[in-house]
N, CA, C and O atoms as a DFTB+ gen file, in Angstrom:
328 C
 N C O
     1  1    -192.684     -15.958      33.647
     2  2    -191.831     -15.538      32.562
     3  2    -190.659     -16.512      32.459
     4  3    -189.827     -16.586      33.364
     5  1    -190.596     -17.244      31.375
     6  2    -189.484     -18.151      31.134
     7  2    -188.358     -17.382      30.469
     8  3    -188.573     -16.655      29.498
     9  1    -187.154     -17.550      31.002
    10  2    -185.992     -16.842      30.481
    11  2    -184.996     -17.864      29.948
    12  3    -184.749     -18.896      30.572
    13  1    -184.428     -17.560      28.783
    14  2    -183.395     -18.391      28.180
    15  2    -182.111     -17.592      28.105
    16  3    -182.138     -16.372      27.940
    17  1    -181.002     -18.268      28.226
    18  2    -179.694     -17.667      27.998
    19  2    -179.245     -18.217      26.654
    20  3    -178.988     -19.413      26.517
    21  1    -179.151     -17.332      25.657
    22  2    -178.860     -17.779      24.302
    23  2    -178.039     -16.746      23.561
    24  3    -177.709     -15.693      24.107
    25  1    -177.707     -17.053      22.304
    26  2    -176.903     -16.163      21.488
    27  2    -177.788     -15.194      20.723
    28  3    -178.873     -15.554      20.265
    29  1    -177.314     -13.960      20.590
    30  2    -177.984     -12.941      19.793
    31  2    -176.982     -12.481      18.743
    32  3    -175.899     -12.006      19.086
    33  1    -177.335     -12.618      17.460
    34  2    -176.403     -12.317      16.380
    35  2    -176.251     -10.818      16.181
    36  3    -177.236     -10.080      16.160
    37  1    -175.012     -10.375      16.035
    38  2    -174.702      -8.992      15.708
    39  2    -173.598      -9.008      14.657
    40  3    -172.987     -10.052      14.430
    41  1    -173.334      -7.890      14.021
    42  2    -172.241      -7.817      13.060
    43  2    -172.734      -7.679      11.640
    44  3    -173.924      -7.483      11.394
    45  1    -171.805      -7.783      10.710
    46  2    -172.108      -7.565       9.303
    47  2    -172.590      -8.847       8.641
    48  3    -172.011      -9.917       8.831
    49  1    -173.649      -8.723       7.867
    50  2    -174.176      -9.898       7.183
    51  2    -173.617     -10.019       5.774
    52  3    -173.641     -11.109       5.203
    53  1    -173.112      -8.927       5.195
    54  2    -172.622      -8.964       3.820
    55  2    -171.409      -9.889       3.685
    56  3    -171.292     -10.612       2.695
    57  1    -170.531      -9.872       4.646
    58  2    -169.335     -10.709       4.581
    59  2    -169.471     -11.967       5.422
    60  3    -168.521     -12.739       5.555
    61  1    -170.651     -12.172       5.989
    62  2    -170.938     -13.330       6.838
    63  2    -169.944     -13.429       7.987
    64  3    -169.518     -14.522       8.362
    65  1    -169.582     -12.289       8.535
    66  2    -168.698     -12.251       9.697
    67  2    -169.527     -11.824      10.893
    68  3    -169.500     -10.668      11.314
    69  1    -170.249     -12.767      11.419
    70  2    -171.119     -12.486      12.544
    71  2    -170.373     -12.611      13.866
    72  3    -169.472     -13.436      14.021
    73  1    -170.763     -11.791      14.788
    74  2    -170.379     -11.918      16.186
    75  2    -171.659     -12.178      16.938
    76  3    -172.748     -11.917      16.427
    77  1    -171.543     -12.681      18.126
    78  2    -172.719     -12.994      18.920
    79  2    -172.579     -12.422      20.319
    80  3    -171.477     -12.320      20.858
    81  1    -173.700     -12.057      20.891
    82  2    -173.773     -11.706      22.300
    83  2    -174.452     -12.851      23.023
    84  3    -175.373     -13.471      22.493
    85  1    -174.004     -13.126      24.217
    86  2    -174.693     -14.084      25.085
    87  2    -175.634     -13.247      25.932
    88  3    -175.190     -12.391      26.697
    89  1    -176.941     -13.490      25.799
    90  2    -177.936     -12.644      26.448
    91  2    -178.944     -13.471      27.235
    92  3    -179.172     -14.647      26.954
    93  1    -179.536     -12.824      28.224
    94  2    -180.709     -13.366      28.915
    95  2    -181.906     -12.713      28.246
    96  3    -181.986     -11.487      28.161
    97  1    -182.836     -13.533      27.770
    98  2    -183.962     -13.029      26.973
    99  2    -185.191     -13.878      27.263
   100  3    -185.069     -15.056      27.599
   101  1    -186.372     -13.287      27.135
   102  2    -187.603     -14.054      27.319
   103  2    -187.678     -15.138      26.254
   104  3    -187.297     -14.911      25.105
   105  1    -188.162     -16.302      26.624
   106  2    -188.152     -17.464      25.739
   107  2    -188.979     -17.248      24.470
   108  3    -188.601     -17.735      23.404
   109  1    -190.070     -16.547      24.563
   110  2    -190.980     -16.415      23.428
   111  2    -190.562     -15.345      22.415
   112  3    -191.192     -15.225      21.365
   113  1    -189.522     -14.572      22.703
   114  2    -189.138     -13.490      21.793
   115  2    -188.239     -13.985      20.672
   116  3    -187.652     -15.063      20.759
   117  1    -188.139     -13.180      19.615
   118  2    -187.309     -13.515      18.469
   119  2    -185.838     -13.366      18.823
   120  3    -185.485     -12.772      19.841
   121  1    -184.996     -13.911      17.973
   122  2    -183.559     -13.942      18.233
   123  2    -182.962     -12.545      18.424
   124  3    -182.157     -12.343      19.333
   125  1    -183.341     -11.593      17.594
   126  2    -182.710     -10.274      17.632
   127  2    -183.544      -9.220      18.347
   128  3    -183.283      -8.027      18.194
   129  1    -184.529      -9.626      19.116
   130  2    -185.342      -8.641      19.821
   131  2    -184.654      -8.192      21.111
   132  3    -183.543      -8.621      21.422
   133  1    -185.323      -7.337      21.838
   134  2    -184.747      -6.734      23.031
   135  2    -184.437      -7.783      24.103
   136  3    -185.250      -8.660      24.396
   137  1    -183.242      -7.664      24.673
   138  2    -182.827      -8.626      25.687
   139  2    -182.977      -8.035      27.077
   140  3    -183.149      -6.827      27.235
   141  1    -182.909      -8.891      28.074
   142  2    -182.988      -8.460      29.465
   143  2    -181.623      -8.010      29.979
   144  3    -181.522      -7.023      30.709
   145  1    -180.561      -8.747      29.590
   146  2    -179.215      -8.397      30.024
   147  2    -178.193      -9.077      29.125
   148  3    -178.390     -10.213      28.693
   149  1    -177.098      -8.372      28.847
   150  2    -175.986      -8.932      28.084
   151  2    -175.031      -9.590      29.072
   152  3    -174.588      -8.964      30.035
   153  1    -174.719     -10.859      28.822
   154  2    -173.866     -11.620      29.735
   155  2    -172.459     -11.835      29.204
   156  3    -171.537     -12.061      29.988
   157  1    -172.271     -11.770      27.884
   158  2    -170.947     -12.009      27.326
   159  2    -170.933     -11.879      25.819
   160  3    -171.900     -11.413      25.216
   161  1    -169.816     -12.300      25.205
   162  2    -169.619     -12.197      23.761
   163  2    -168.990     -13.472      23.224
   164  3    -168.286     -14.190      23.935
   165  1    -169.265     -13.740      21.931
   166  2    -168.701     -14.896      21.248
   167  2    -168.349     -14.485      19.827
   168  3    -169.199     -13.983      19.092
   169  1    -167.085     -14.699      19.437
   170  2    -166.621     -14.367      18.087
   171  2    -166.004     -15.613      17.461
   172  3    -164.838     -15.916      17.712
   173  1    -166.778     -16.345      16.645
   174  2    -166.265     -17.580      16.064
   175  2    -165.301     -17.349      14.906
   176  3    -164.622     -18.288      14.489
   177  1    -165.217     -16.120      14.368
   178  2    -164.367     -15.841      13.222
   179  2    -162.884     -15.834      13.596
   180  3    -162.034     -16.108      12.749
   181  1    -162.572     -15.529      14.829
   182  2    -161.173     -15.510      15.269
   183  2    -160.686     -16.928      15.497
   184  3    -161.466     -17.820      15.833
   185  1    -159.400     -17.127      15.314
   186  2    -158.792     -18.443      15.534
   187  2    -157.815     -18.341      16.674
   188  3    -156.823     -17.630      16.518
   189  1    -158.001     -18.976      17.792
   190  2    -159.184     -19.740      18.200
   191  2    -160.360     -18.817      18.515
   192  3    -160.187     -17.623      18.755
   193  1    -161.529     -19.385      18.507
   194  2    -162.753     -18.609      18.732
   195  2    -162.692     -17.913      20.090
   196  3    -162.258     -18.495      21.084
   197  1    -163.132     -16.662      20.112
   198  2    -163.103     -15.858      21.331
   199  2    -164.451     -15.954      22.029
   200  3    -165.488     -15.661      21.433
   201  1    -164.435     -16.367      23.296
   202  2    -165.657     -16.479      24.086
   203  2    -165.393     -15.900      25.460
   204  3    -164.479     -16.337      26.158
   205  1    -166.192     -14.914      25.851
   206  2    -166.060     -14.342      27.191
   207  2    -167.456     -14.195      27.779
   208  3    -168.404     -13.832      27.082
   209  1    -167.566     -14.481      29.065
   210  2    -168.859     -14.404      29.736
   211  2    -168.639     -13.986      31.188
   212  3    -167.625     -14.329      31.797
   213  1    -169.587     -13.253      31.725
   214  2    -169.553     -12.844      33.122
   215  2    -170.210     -13.955      33.943
   216  3    -171.434     -14.081      33.976
   217  1    -169.377     -14.750      34.599
   218  2    -169.883     -15.920      35.338
   219  2    -170.792     -15.545      36.494
   220  3    -171.710     -16.299      36.815
   221  1    -170.563     -14.402      37.129
   222  2    -171.424     -13.984      38.236
   223  2    -172.846     -13.702      37.748
   224  3    -173.817     -14.133      38.370
   225  1    -172.962     -12.974      36.628
   226  2    -174.288     -12.687      36.069
   227  2    -174.956     -13.981      35.601
   228  3    -176.159     -14.169      35.785
   229  1    -174.171     -14.863      35.001
   230  2    -174.706     -16.136      34.530
   231  2    -175.278     -16.936      35.696
   232  3    -176.384     -17.468      35.606
   233  1    -174.529     -17.019      36.783
   234  2    -175.003     -17.750      37.963
   235  2    -176.271     -17.130      38.547
   236  3    -177.166     -17.848      38.992
   237  1    -176.349     -15.787      38.546
   238  2    -177.552     -15.120      39.054
   239  2    -178.773     -15.492      38.226
   240  3    -179.838     -15.762      38.782
   241  1    -178.632     -15.509      36.900
   242  2    -179.766     -15.836      36.043
   243  2    -180.170     -17.300      36.187
   244  3    -181.356     -17.626      36.145
   245  1    -179.192     -18.174      36.354
   246  2    -179.509     -19.588      36.534
   247  2    -180.242     -19.799      37.861
   248  3    -181.165     -20.610      37.932
   249  1    -179.842     -19.078      38.911
   250  2    -180.538     -19.175      40.199
   251  2    -181.971     -18.678      40.099
   252  3    -182.845     -19.145      40.830
   253  1    -182.218     -17.723      39.189
   254  2    -183.576     -17.208      38.981
   255  2    -184.421     -18.154      38.132
   256  3    -185.624     -17.940      37.978
   257  1    -183.800     -19.201      37.578
   258  2    -184.554     -20.189      36.811
   259  2    -184.347     -20.137      35.315
   260  3    -185.069     -20.807      34.577
   261  1    -183.383     -19.363      34.842
   262  2    -183.116     -19.278      33.396
   263  2    -182.488     -20.573      32.900
   264  3    -181.712     -21.211      33.612
   265  1    -182.829     -20.956      31.676
   266  2    -182.288     -22.156      31.054
   267  2    -181.316     -21.747      29.946
   268  3    -181.604     -20.829      29.179
   269  1    -180.174     -22.420      29.859
   270  2    -179.212     -22.141      28.794
   271  2    -179.586     -22.919      27.543
   272  3    -180.097     -24.036      27.622
   273  1    -179.327     -22.314      26.381
   274  2    -179.505     -23.042      25.136
   275  2    -178.383     -24.067      25.024
   276  3    -177.385     -23.971      25.739
   277  1    -178.535     -25.048      24.135
   278  2    -177.530     -26.093      23.987
   279  2    -176.184     -25.510      23.565
   280  3    -175.142     -25.948      24.054
   281  1    -176.192     -24.531      22.666
   282  2    -174.962     -23.919      22.186
   283  2    -174.240     -23.183      23.303
   284  3    -173.029     -23.335      23.462
   285  1    -174.964     -22.393      24.071
   286  2    -174.351     -21.654      25.172
   287  2    -173.825     -22.620      26.223
   288  3    -172.736     -22.413      26.759
   289  1    -174.573     -23.663      26.525
   290  2    -174.125     -24.654      27.501
   291  2    -172.800     -25.274      27.055
   292  3    -171.894     -25.464      27.867
   293  1    -172.691     -25.586      25.772
   294  2    -171.467     -26.165      25.223
   295  2    -170.298     -25.185      25.318
   296  3    -169.191     -25.577      25.688
   297  1    -170.533     -23.921      24.987
   298  2    -169.479     -22.910      25.051
   299  2    -169.011     -22.675      26.484
   300  3    -167.814     -22.525      26.729
   301  1    -169.936     -22.641      27.418
   302  2    -169.577     -22.435      28.826
   303  2    -168.751     -23.633      29.322
   304  3    -167.764     -23.455      30.036
   305  1    -169.153     -24.836      28.945
   306  2    -168.437     -26.029      29.372
   307  2    -166.999     -26.022      28.828
   308  3    -166.061     -26.370      29.546
   309  1    -166.828     -25.623      27.552
   310  2    -165.489     -25.552      26.953
   311  2    -164.645     -24.473      27.631
   312  3    -163.447     -24.668      27.838
   313  1    -165.247     -23.357      27.973
   314  2    -164.471     -22.270      28.588
   315  2    -164.032     -22.629      29.998
   316  3    -162.972     -22.188      30.443
   317  1    -164.830     -23.423      30.712
   318  2    -164.452     -23.830      32.061
   319  2    -163.316     -24.849      32.049
   320  3    -162.540     -24.918      33.002
   321  1    -163.209     -25.648      30.972
   322  2    -162.136     -26.624      30.862
   323  2    -160.786     -25.942      30.666
   324  3    -159.773     -26.396      31.199
   325  1    -160.776     -24.857      29.904
   326  2    -159.500     -24.198      29.606
   327  2    -159.170     -23.058      30.534
   328  3    -158.125     -22.424      30.387
């Protein structure tokens, strides 16, 4: 079972104000399908963008062999700098 750590879109689509969850999910599933675990949240609508993640859970999933998507990898790298 290949697991990816990626964004799952939530929120209202009418006003295009999406929020995202950072989730661990099977690689072959669709973006909004059932996830294995919620790891954090991302809200790009706020200035500055709000990003929070549980680093302990993230490390556990990476040790199990999960791969981060490019977007999540970028967000994690930015959050560690600040």
